[in-house]
C-alpha positions in Angstrom: 30.9 73.6 -8.7 30.2 76.6 -6.4 33.6 78.1 -7.1 33.2 77.7 -10.8 29.9 79.5 -10.8 28.1 76.5 -12.4 25.4 76.4 -9.6 23.3 79.4 -8.7 24.3 81.0 -5.4 21.0 80.2 -3.7 21.1 76.5 -4.5 24.6 75.7 -3.4 24.1 74.9 0.2 20.8 72.8 -0.3 22.6 70.8 -3.0 25.5 70.1 -0.7 23.2 68.9 2.0 21.4 66.6 -0.4 24.6 65.1 -1.6 25.7 64.4 2.0 22.3 62.9 2.9 22.3 60.6 -0.1 25.8 59.3 0.8 24.5 58.6 4.3 21.2 57.0 3.3 22.5 54.9 0.4 23.8 52.0 2.5 20.6 51.9 4.5 18.5 51.8 1.4 20.6 49.1 -0.2 20.4 46.9 3.0 16.6 47.4 3.2 15.7 47.6 -0.4 12.9 45.0 -0.1 11.2 46.8 2.7 11.5 50.2 0.9 10.1 48.6 -2.3 7.1 47.2 -0.4 6.5 50.6 1.2 6.7 52.4 -2.1 4.3 49.9 -3.6 2.1 50.0 -0.5 2.6 46.2 0.1 2.4 44.8 3.6 5.6 43.2 4.9 5.3 39.6 6.3 5.0 39.6 10.1 7.0 36.4 10.5 9.9 34.6 8.8 9.2 31.2 7.2 11.0 29.6 10.2 8.9 31.4 12.7 5.7 30.4 10.8 6.8 26.7 10.8 7.5 26.8 14.5 4.2 28.5 15.2 2.4 25.9 13.2 4.2 23.1 15.1 3.5 24.5 18.5 -0.2 24.9 17.5 -0.3 21.2 17.2 0.8 21.0 20.9 -2.6 22.4 21.9 -4.4 19.4 20.4 -4.1 15.6 20.9 -1.0 14.4 19.3 2.0 12.0 19.6 5.4 13.3 20.6 8.3 11.5 18.8 11.6 11.7 20.7 14.1 11.2 17.9 13.5 11.7 14.1 16.0 9.2 12.7 15.0 6.3 10.5 12.7 4.7 13.1 11.2 8.0 14.2 10.4 9.0 10.6 8.9 5.6 9.8 6.6 6.0 12.8 5.7 9.5 11.6 4.7 8.3 8.1 2.4 5.7 9.5 0.8 8.2 11.9 0.3 10.6 9.1 -1.3 7.9 6.9 -3.8 7.2 9.8 -4.7 10.8 10.4 -2.8 11.3 13.6 -0.8 14.5 14.3 2.7 14.5 15.8 5.6 16.7 16.9 9.1 15.4 16.6 12.2 16.4 18.6 15.8 15.8 17.4 19.3 17.1 17.9 20.6 16.9 14.3 20.4 20.4 12.7 20.8 19.2 9.1 18.1 16.5 9.6 15.7 19.0 11.2 16.3 21.6 8.4 15.6 19.0 5.7 12.5 17.7 7.6 11.0 21.1 8.0 11.6 22.0 4.4 9.6 18.8 3.6 6.8 20.1 5.9 7.5 17.8 8.9 6.7 19.4 12.4 10.2 18.9 13.9 11.9 21.0 16.6 15.5 21.2 17.7 16.1 20.2 21.3 16.9 17.7 24.0 13.9 15.4 24.5 14.8 15.2 28.2 14.4 18.9 28.6 11.3 19.4 30.7 10.7 22.9 29.5 10.8 21.8 25.9 8.5 18.9 26.6 6.0 21.4 28.0 6.4 23.5 24.9 5.5 20.6 22.6 2.4 19.8 24.6 3.2 16.9 26.9 0.1 17.7 28.8 -2.2 17.1 25.8 -0.1 14.3 24.1 -1.9 11.0 23.5 1.4 9.0 23.6 5.2 9.4 23.5 7.5 7.3 21.3 11.2 7.2 22.2 13.1 5.9 19.2 16.7 6.5 20.3 18.9 3.4 20.3 20.8 4.3 23.4 19.0 3.0 26.5 20.7 5.7 28.8 19.2 8.4 26.6 15.8 6.8 26.7 15.9 6.4 30.5 16.8 10.1 30.9 13.8 11.1 28.7 11.5 8.7 30.7 12.4 10.3 34.0 11.6 13.7 32.6 8.3 12.6 31.1 7.2 10.8 34.3 8.0 13.8 36.5 5.6 15.9 34.4 3.0 13.4 33.4 3.0 10.0 35.1 0.0 8.5 33.2 0.9 9.1 29.5 1.7 6.0 27.5 5.3 5.8 26.5 6.6 3.3 23.9 10.4 2.8 23.8 12.5 1.3 21.1 15.6 -0.7 22.1 18.0 -2.8 20.1 17.9 -5.9 22.3 16.5 -7.1 25.6 19.6 -6.2 27.7 17.9 -3.4 29.6 14.2 -4.0 29.2 13.5 -4.2 32.9 15.5 -1.0 33.6 13.5 0.8 30.9 10.2 -0.5 32.4 11.3 0.6 35.9 12.0 4.1 34.5 8.4 4.3 33.3 8.2 2.7 29.9 4.7 1.5 29.1 6.0 -0.9 26.6 9.5 -1.7 25.2 10.0 -2.9 21.6 13.3 -4.8 21.2 14.4 -4.7 17.5 16.1 -8.1 17.5 12.9 -9.9 18.8 10.6 -8.0 16.5 12.8 -8.9 13.5 12.5 -12.5 14.6 8.8 -12.3 14.9 8.5 -10.7 11.5 10.5 -13.6 10.0 8.4 -16.1 12.0 5.1 -14.6 10.6 6.4 -14.9 7.0 7.4 -18.5 7.6 4.1 -19.5 9.2 2.1 -17.9 6.3 4.4 -19.7 3.8 3.4 -22.9 5.6 -0.2 -21.9 5.1 -1.0 -21.3 8.8 -4.2 -19.3 9.0 -3.6 -15.6 9.4 -5.7 -15.3 12.7 -3.6 -18.1 14.2 -0.4 -16.3 13.1 -1.6 -13.1 14.7 -2.6 -14.9 17.9 0.8 -16.6 18.1 2.7 -13.3 17.7 0.4 -11.7 20.3 1.0 -14.5 22.8 4.8 -14.1 22.4 4.6 -10.4 22.9 2.3 -10.7 25.9 4.8 -13.0 27.5 7.5 -10.5 27.0 9.3 -12.5 24.3 10.1 -15.2 26.8 10.2 -18.0 24.2 12.7 -16.0 22.1 15.2 -15.7 25.0 15.8 -19.4 25.2 18.8 -19.5 22.9 22.0 -21.5 22.9 25.0 -19.2 22.6 27.9 -19.8 20.3 30.8 -21.4 22.1 33.1 -18.4 22.0 30.2 -15.8 22.4 30.4 -13.3 25.2 27.6 -11.0 26.4 27.8 -7.5 25.0 27.6 -6.1 28.5 29.3 -8.3 31.1 27.8 -6.2 33.9 24.2 -6.6 32.6 21.8 -8.7 34.6 20.3 -9.9 31.4 22.8 -12.6 30.3 20.5 -15.6 30.3 21.1 -18.6 28.0 20.2 -22.2 27.7 22.2 -25.2 28.8 21.6 -28.9 28.6 22.9 -31.2 31.4 23.0 -35.0 31.0 22.2 -36.8 34.3 24.6 -39.8 34.4 24.1 -43.0 36.4 25.0 -42.3 40.1 24.3 -38.6 39.8 22.8 -36.9 42.9 19.7 -35.9 41.0 18.7 -39.5 40.0 15.5 -40.4 41.8 14.9 -36.8 43.0 12.4 -34.3 41.8 13.0 -30.9 40.2 11.6 -29.3 43.4 14.3 -31.0 45.4 16.9 -29.8 43.0 15.6 -26.2 43.4 15.6 -26.5 47.1 19.3 -26.9 47.0 19.6 -23.2 46.1 19.3 -23.6 42.3 17.9 -20.4 40.7 17.4 -21.4 37.1 14.3 -22.2 35.0 13.8 -25.8 34.0 12.5 -25.4 30.4 12.5 -29.1 29.5 13.5 -32.7 30.3 14.4 -35.0 27.4 13.9 -38.7 28.1 14.4 -41.5 25.6 14.5 -38.9 22.8 11.2 -37.3 23.8 11.3 -33.7 25.0 8.9 -32.6 27.7 8.5 -28.8 27.8 8.0 -26.9 31.1 8.2 -30.0 33.3 6.3 -30.0 36.6 8.1 -29.5 39.9 7.3 -33.1 40.9 9.0 -34.6 37.9 11.4 -37.4 39.0 14.7 -37.5 37.2 16.2 -40.7 35.9 19.7 -41.5 34.7 20.1 -40.7 31.1 17.7 -37.7 31.3 18.8 -34.5 29.7 17.7 -31.5 31.7 17.4 -28.2 29.8 17.9 -25.2 32.1 17.8 -21.5 31.5 19.5 -18.7 33.4 22.7 -16.7 33.9 26.0 -18.4 33.3 26.9 -18.6 37.0 23.5 -20.0 37.9 23.8 -22.6 35.2 27.1 -23.8 36.6 25.6 -24.0 40.1 22.6 -25.9 38.8 24.8 -28.4 36.9 26.9 -29.0 40.0 23.8 -29.7 42.1 22.4 -32.1 39.5 25.6 -34.1 39.4 26.9 -33.9 43.0 24.2 -32.4 45.1 
């Protein structure tokens, strides 16, 4: 343009500079077009992203009384819905990014992280939490979380979900305030429906379920296993089952009390003695056995074998 004389001599250099600057600035303007538009329109840019605002709102809950949900799967979400319906605030922790993203889009206060991380527990307000709910199905994971929680705050109530009763004592020893085994609670739910169908008064049903829970589901542990059944965990200390032993004529136990049987090193629970077709539950220690009695015992398989041997041969 300059050589062709199409641009006045005094404007050539400024025009060249303008062209070069526009080439340099164009990519920057395109990449920041929203900010430039807000500046031109005198609009104030947001100070935080949506994700940052959600996290800030979540951690704000940590300053107030709330419940910490460790795990936001099916069980954790069900607990959250009931808490919401009753006006209680909560913060949930989970390790599934897709689940967290969907939950936060729905407005749920969920953070990504390991529930056993003590720094994270502090961030979500363990010091001000009213209770902790651990809904993971893996007992080892729950025990790790319990250890972290108890190191930071020994007195906070912690409710732990587990699939069965195999490691209840271990969870309690680790610091669980209460342990809810799914198999037992499912049985209790079925029992409550059966009792109400039989027109048992609701207060009596509630009292019955409460008694079973207060006794740590003891009555539900007295089960007879299938013949080919094997414990899920052969190393577990919780492998108790029921066994019935017939006391034949001439057996060592005939004429002796249950206390005498126990004194022979028997470590089982005598849950009943059936005599002439009548079952006596929780027999006294001074119950004298007769031939033909059926003694119902409860304990681990090796202990049951030992008890049967003593009843028969002393």
